[in-house]
C-alpha positions in Angstrom: 7.9 6.4 -4.7 10.7 3.7 -4.2 13.0 5.5 -6.1 13.0 8.4 -3.6 14.0 5.7 -1.2 17.2 4.2 -3.6 18.1 8.0 -4.7 21.3 9.3 -3.6 21.7 12.5 -5.8 22.7 14.3 -2.3 24.5 12.1 0.4 21.9 11.8 3.4 22.8 13.0 6.8 23.3 9.8 8.9 20.1 10.1 11.0 18.4 10.1 7.7 20.1 6.9 6.8 19.5 5.6 10.3 15.6 5.9 9.8 15.3 4.7 6.8 17.2 1.5 7.6 14.9 1.0 10.8 12.0 1.6 9.2 13.1 -1.4 7.1 14.6 -3.4 9.9 12.3 -3.0 12.6 9.2 -5.2 10.9 12.2 -7.8 9.4 13.3 -8.2 12.9 10.3 -8.6 14.6 9.5 -11.2 12.1 12.5 -12.8 12.5 12.0 -13.1 16.2 8.5 -14.3 15.7 9.9 -17.1 13.4 12.5 -17.9 16.3 9.6 -17.7 18.7 7.9 -20.9 17.4 10.8 -22.6 18.5 11.0 -21.1 21.7 7.4 -21.9 22.6 7.7 -25.7 21.3 10.5 -26.1 23.8 8.8 -24.3 26.6 5.8 -26.6 26.3 7.7 -29.6 25.9 9.8 -28.4 29.4 6.5 -29.4 30.9 6.8 -32.9 30.1 10.1 -34.2 30.8 13.6 -33.4 29.9 14.1 -36.5 28.0 11.3 -35.6 25.8 12.3 -31.8 25.8 15.9 -33.1 24.5 14.9 -34.8 21.9 12.2 -32.6 20.5 15.2 -29.8 20.7 17.5 -31.8 19.0 15.0 -33.0 16.3 14.4 -29.3 15.8 17.6 -28.2 15.5 18.8 -31.3 13.2 15.9 -30.1 10.6 17.0 -26.8 10.4 20.4 -27.5 10.0 19.8 -28.7 6.7 16.4 -26.6 6.3 19.3 -23.6 6.4 21.0 -25.0 3.6 17.8 -24.6 1.4 17.0 -21.4 2.9 20.5 -20.0 2.1 19.7 -20.8 -1.4 16.6 -19.1 -1.4 18.3 -16.1 -0.2 19.8 -15.8 -3.4 16.8 -13.6 -4.1 17.7 -11.2 -1.5 20.6 -9.2 -3.4 19.0 -10.0 -7.1 15.5 -8.6 -6.0 16.9 -5.8 -4.2 19.5 -4.9 -6.8 16.8 -5.5 -9.6 15.0 -3.4 -7.7 17.7 -0.6 -7.3 18.1 -0.3 -10.8 14.2 0.0 -11.3 13.6 -3.0 -13.1 10.2 -4.5 -11.4 9.5 -7.3 -14.0 13.3 -8.7 -13.1 12.6 -8.6 -9.4 9.0 -10.5 -9.9 10.8 -13.0 -12.2 13.5 -14.0 -9.6 10.4 -14.5 -7.1 8.9 -17.4 -9.2 12.0 -18.9 -10.3 12.8 -19.0 -6.3 9.3 -20.7 -6.0 11.1 -23.7 -8.3 13.9 -23.8 -6.6 12.0 -24.1 -3.1 10.6 -27.2 -4.3 13.4 -28.5 -5.8 15.6 -27.9 -2.7 12.8 -29.5 -0.4 12.9 -33.0 -2.0 16.6 -33.1 -1.6 16.7 -32.1 2.2 13.7 -34.5 2.8 15.9 -37.2 1.3 19.1 -36.4 3.8 16.9 -36.0 6.9 15.7 -39.7 6.4 19.5 -40.7 7.5 19.5 -39.0 10.6 18.5 -41.7 13.4 21.3 -44.1 12.0 23.5 -41.2 12.0 22.6 -40.4 15.4 22.8 -43.7 16.9 26.5 -44.1 15.3 27.4 -40.6 16.8 26.7 -42.2 20.6 23.6 -40.3 21.2 21.8 -41.8 24.2 19.3 -44.3 23.2 16.4 -42.6 24.9 16.7 -39.3 22.7 16.9 -40.9 19.3 13.4 -42.0 18.8 11.9 -38.8 20.1 14.1 -36.7 17.7 13.3 -38.8 14.9 9.6 -38.4 15.6 10.0 -34.9 15.8 12.0 -34.6 12.1 9.4 -37.0 10.5 6.5 -34.8 11.7 8.3 -31.8 10.3 8.8 -33.3 6.8 5.6 -31.8 5.4 6.5 -28.4 6.2 9.8 -28.6 4.4 8.3 -26.8 1.2 6.4 -24.3 2.8 9.5 -23.3 5.0 11.6 -22.7 1.7 8.8 -20.8 -0.2 8.3 -18.9 2.5 11.6 -17.3 2.5 11.0 -16.9 -1.3 8.1 -14.8 -0.2 9.6 -12.8 2.3 12.8 -11.8 0.1 10.5 -10.5 -2.6 8.5 -8.4 -0.2 11.6 -6.9 1.8 13.4 -6.6 -1.6 10.6 -4.5 -2.8 10.2 -2.6 0.7 7.3 -4.0 2.3 8.3 -5.5 5.3 5.6 -5.0 7.5 3.3 -7.7 6.1 5.8 -10.0 7.0 5.6 -8.9 10.7 1.7 -9.0 10.6 1.7 -12.6 9.4 4.3 -13.7 11.9 1.9 -12.2 14.7 -1.1 -14.1 13.6 1.1 -17.6 12.8 2.2 -17.3 16.5 -0.9 -16.8 17.8 -2.2 -20.0 16.0 1.0 -21.7 16.9 0.7 -21.6 20.5 -3.5 -22.8 20.3 -2.2 -25.7 17.8 0.7 -26.7 20.3 -1.4 -26.4 23.4 -4.2 -29.0 21.9 -1.8 -31.2 20.0 1.0 -31.4 22.8 -1.5 -31.9 25.7 -4.7 -32.9 23.6 -7.9 -31.7 24.1 -11.5 -32.9 23.4 -11.3 -36.0 20.6 -7.6 -35.2 20.1 -5.2 -37.3 22.1 -2.0 -36.0 23.6 0.5 -36.3 20.9 3.3 -35.0 22.8 6.9 -34.6 20.3 4.8 -35.0 17.5 2.4 -32.9 18.3 5.0 -29.9 18.7 6.3 -30.8 15.3 2.6 -30.9 13.7 1.9 -27.6 15.3 4.7 -26.0 13.5 4.4 -27.8 10.3 0.9 -26.4 10.2 2.2 -22.9 11.0 4.8 -22.7 8.5 2.3 -23.7 5.8 0.0 -20.9 7.4 2.5 -18.1 7.3 3.2 -18.8 3.4 -0.3 -18.5 2.4 -0.5 -15.5 4.5 2.4 -13.9 2.4 1.1 -15.0 -1.1 -1.9 -12.7 -0.7 0.4 -9.8 -0.1 2.4 -10.0 -2.9 0.4 -8.0 -5.3 -0.2 -7.8 -9.1 2.5 -9.0 -11.2 4.1 -6.9 -13.8 3.8 -7.5 -17.5 6.7 -9.5 -19.0 7.5 -11.9 -16.0 8.2 -15.5 -16.5 6.8 -18.1 -14.5 8.0 -21.2 -16.0 11.3 -22.5 -14.6 14.0 -20.8 -16.5 17.3 -23.1 -16.5 19.8 -20.6 -17.1 18.0 -18.2 -14.0 18.0 -21.2 -11.8 21.2 -22.1 -12.6 22.6 -18.4 -11.7 20.5 -18.0 -8.4 21.7 -21.4 -7.2 25.3 -20.1 -8.1 24.3 -16.8 -6.1 22.6 -18.9 -3.2 25.1 -21.8 -2.5 27.6 -19.9 -1.0 24.9 -18.7 1.4 23.2 -22.1 2.0 26.6 -23.5 3.1 27.3 -20.7 5.1 24.4 -21.5 7.1 24.9 -24.9 6.9 28.1 -24.8 8.5 27.1 -22.2 11.2 23.9 -24.3 12.1 25.9 -27.3 11.9 28.2 -26.2 14.7 25.4 -25.6 16.7 23.6 -28.9 16.1 27.0 -30.6 16.4 27.1 -29.2 19.9 23.6 -30.5 20.6 24.7 -34.1 19.6 27.7 -33.8 22.0 25.6 -32.2 24.9 23.2 -35.2 24.0 26.3 -37.8 24.7 26.3 -36.4 28.1 23.0 -36.7 29.5 19.2 -35.8 29.1 19.5 -32.6 31.4 22.6 -31.6 29.4 20.9 -31.3 25.9 18.0 -29.8 27.5 19.8 -27.1 28.9 21.7 -26.5 25.3 18.3 -25.9 23.6 17.0 -23.9 26.4 19.9 -21.7 25.7 20.1 -21.8 22.0 16.4 -20.9 21.5 16.9 -17.9 23.8 20.0 -16.8 22.0 18.2 -17.4 18.9 15.6 -15.2 19.6 18.2 -12.3 20.1 19.7 -13.6 16.9 16.9 -13.0 15.0 16.6 -9.4 15.7 20.1 -8.8 14.7 19.3 -10.9 11.6 16.4 -8.6 10.7 18.8 -5.8 10.8 21.2 -7.7 8.5 18.2 -8.5 6.0 17.6 -4.6 6.2 21.4 -4.1 5.2 20.9 -6.3 2.7 17.8 -4.2 0.9 19.5 -1.3 1.5 23.1 -2.3 0.3 21.5 -3.9 -2.5 19.8 -0.9 -3.4 22.8 1.4 -3.5 24.6 -1.3 -5.6 21.7 -1.4 -8.0 21.8 2.3 -8.1 25.5 2.0 -8.9 26.3 4.4 -5.5 28.6 2.4 -3.5 28.8 5.1 -1.1 25.7 4.6 -0.3 25.6 1.2 0.3 28.9 1.7 2.5 27.0 4.0 4.5 23.9 1.7 5.1 25.9 -1.3 6.0 28.1 0.5 8.7 24.9 2.0 10.1 23.9 -1.7 10.0 26.7 -2.8 12.2 26.3 -0.3 14.8 22.8 -0.9 14.9 23.4 -4.8 15.7 26.0 -4.4 17.8 24.1 -1.8 20.3 20.7 -4.2 19.9 23.0 -7.1 21.0 25.0 -5.3 24.1 21.7 -4.9 25.4 20.4 -8.3 25.1 23.9 -9.3 26.8 22.9 -7.2 29.7 19.6 -9.2 29.9 21.3 -12.6 30.1 23.7 -11.3 32.7 21.2 -9.7 35.0 18.2 -12.1 34.8 19.5 -15.6 33.6 17.3 -17.6 36.3 13.9 -15.8 35.4 14.5 -16.8 31.8 15.5 -20.4 32.5 12.4 -20.7 34.7 10.4 -19.8 32.0 11.2 -22.6 29.8 11.5 -25.4 32.2 10.8 -26.3 35.9 13.7 -29.2 36.2 16.3 -27.5 39.2 19.0 -29.3 37.2 18.4 -28.0 33.8 17.6 -24.5 35.7 21.4 -24.4 37.2 23.2 -25.7 33.4 21.2 -22.8 31.8 22.4 -20.2 33.8 26.0 -21.0 33.3 25.3 -20.8 29.8 23.6 -17.7 29.6 27.1 -16.2 31.0 28.7 -17.4 27.9 25.8 -16.2 25.7 26.0 -12.8 27.0 30.0 -12.6 26.3 29.4 -13.5 22.6 26.2 -11.6 21.7 28.0 -8.6 20.3 30.3 -10.9 18.3 26.9 -12.6 17.1 25.2 -9.2 16.2 28.4 -8.2 13.8 28.6 -11.6 12.0 24.8 -11.9 11.1 24.6 -8.1 10.1 28.0 -8.4 8.2 26.9 -11.4 6.2 23.5 -9.4 5.2 25.5 -6.3 4.2 27.8 -8.6 2.1 25.2 -10.5 1.1 23.5 -7.3 -0.2 26.9 -6.5 -2.3 26.8 -9.6 -4.0 29.4 -11.0 -2.1 28.0 -14.5 -0.8 31.2 -16.3 -0.8 33.2 -14.7 1.8 30.7 -15.1 4.7 30.4 -19.2 4.0 34.5 -19.4 4.3 34.7 -17.1 7.5 32.1 -19.3 8.8 33.8 -22.4 7.8 37.2 -21.3 9.1 35.9 -19.2 12.4 33.4 -21.9 13.3 34.9 -25.5 12.5 38.8 -24.9 12.4 39.0 -22.4 15.6 35.7 -22.9 17.7 35.3 -26.6 17.4 38.6 -27.6 18.6 38.4 -25.2 21.9 34.8 -26.9 22.1 36.4 -30.3 22.0 39.3 -29.6 24.1 36.9 -27.6 27.0 33.5 -29.8 26.8 34.2 -33.1 26.0 38.3 -33.7 27.0 38.0 -31.2 29.8 35.5 -31.0 32.6 33.3 -27.8 31.5 31.0 -30.2 30.1 28.2 -28.4 27.8 29.4 -24.8 29.0 33.0 -25.8 27.9 31.0 -26.6 24.3 29.7 -23.1 24.5 32.9 -21.4 25.1 34.2 -23.1 21.6 31.0 -21.7 20.2 31.8 -18.0 21.8 35.3 -18.3 20.1 33.9 -19.0 16.5 31.5 -16.4 16.9 34.4 -13.9 17.6 36.4 -14.7 14.7 33.6 -14.6 12.2 32.4 -11.4 13.4 35.5 -9.6 13.0 36.2 -11.2 9.9 33.1 -9.8 8.0 33.4 -6.1 9.5 37.1 -6.0 7.9 35.7 -7.6 4.8 32.7 -5.1 4.2 35.1 -2.3 5.1 37.5 -3.2 2.5 34.8 -4.1 -0.2 33.0 -1.1 0.2 36.2 1.3 -0.2 35.9 0.8 -4.2 33.1 0.7 -6.4 30.9 -2.1 -6.1 29.2 -3.4 -9.2 25.7 -5.2 -9.4 25.7 -9.0 -9.7 24.0 -8.9 -13.2 22.0 -6.9 -15.8 19.5 -9.4 -17.1 16.5 -11.0 -15.4 14.9 -14.6 -15.9 13.7 -14.9 -19.6 15.4 -11.7 -21.0 18.7 -11.5 -22.9 21.7 -10.2 -21.3 22.3 -6.3 -21.7 25.3 -4.6 -21.7 24.5 -2.1 -19.6 26.9 -1.4 -16.8 29.2 -4.2 -18.3 
């Protein structure tokens, strides 16, 4: 059946390819949005405490994910490897890469935990308000046990979407979000014999939830094909890390610029960092839908490359660009038309609401470019090009966006709103760059990353 999905004996109509893309994209987008919804719910619950606690928890969550994104990016080396193996009709190779991903997740989570131990000292050195640092560290501390689960979940997700089973991701995310809301309410505010834990409760609720979502996915992996190697394969791990390192660095520089903006906002005031976190959570929600479209593009492009059909891969990628752009246009209208009601869902503090409303104007402006850049990264990932998105994000955000953010928000008088205009400029640069890159890359034949799998001898086929 899967062979029919990737077969391109006759070029499909645009409507046929679009339907195939969205059959993958819709559950992936909803699953990605569900992932972001957990952070949004944490922020909303914390908004009922104080602006300082809300900002501290948000900063802790942002910093945790900054370093987690590095590991998640490395894990997403499985995206092109699994999808291209499936496109070539080698199910055993695809499953073998999943098992190498399990080992990769365990190794990476240890390294990330060690890095996060230095966060409190770094925040104090950065001049963050003293009343925010303890809360941010408390949140991070309770999130440490969930690091392996997050990376293991990414590996299982990459495998399931690569074999064309994205629906189970959405089902798992619905279950997890229902449980997460209950855990947040009980652990943050207390219930019965459980005392109110505040920031620690929000972090613990997320930690328990990510372990649940990984367990749910393991039940859906299906029987393992014969000949799959489960033990660590040094060469396969090295190859996966080589493919995934640029993805991880891409995520690190992208999330890092938003985390840096959070740190700079935390130097201003508690309400400023709370407003930053609220706007970021809403933007992350719409971004995750576009990221789901980008993940579908990874799979469809990867299937095309694995089947040695670059025109099919190009067609899938370009339709994904259009889909992501149209969705983000609709979300931009939402931020422009109903900014205050969206802010009030997250906080009841007037000074925070006013700032969030201003930030939503900037958010609306960069939505289309944000959608284009995340879809472009996914399409390029499916083609095996993981380095260019990293370089585009490094230059776009840090060489272009950061100076603008510093000039407008720190040296200038715009404050956190100025910081966000700098983020906007960076996203515009990245979006244009990845679109141009994909168009040029797929104008000629694109070859698969490699032709052998974990534990198997290299093949000269396609070499």
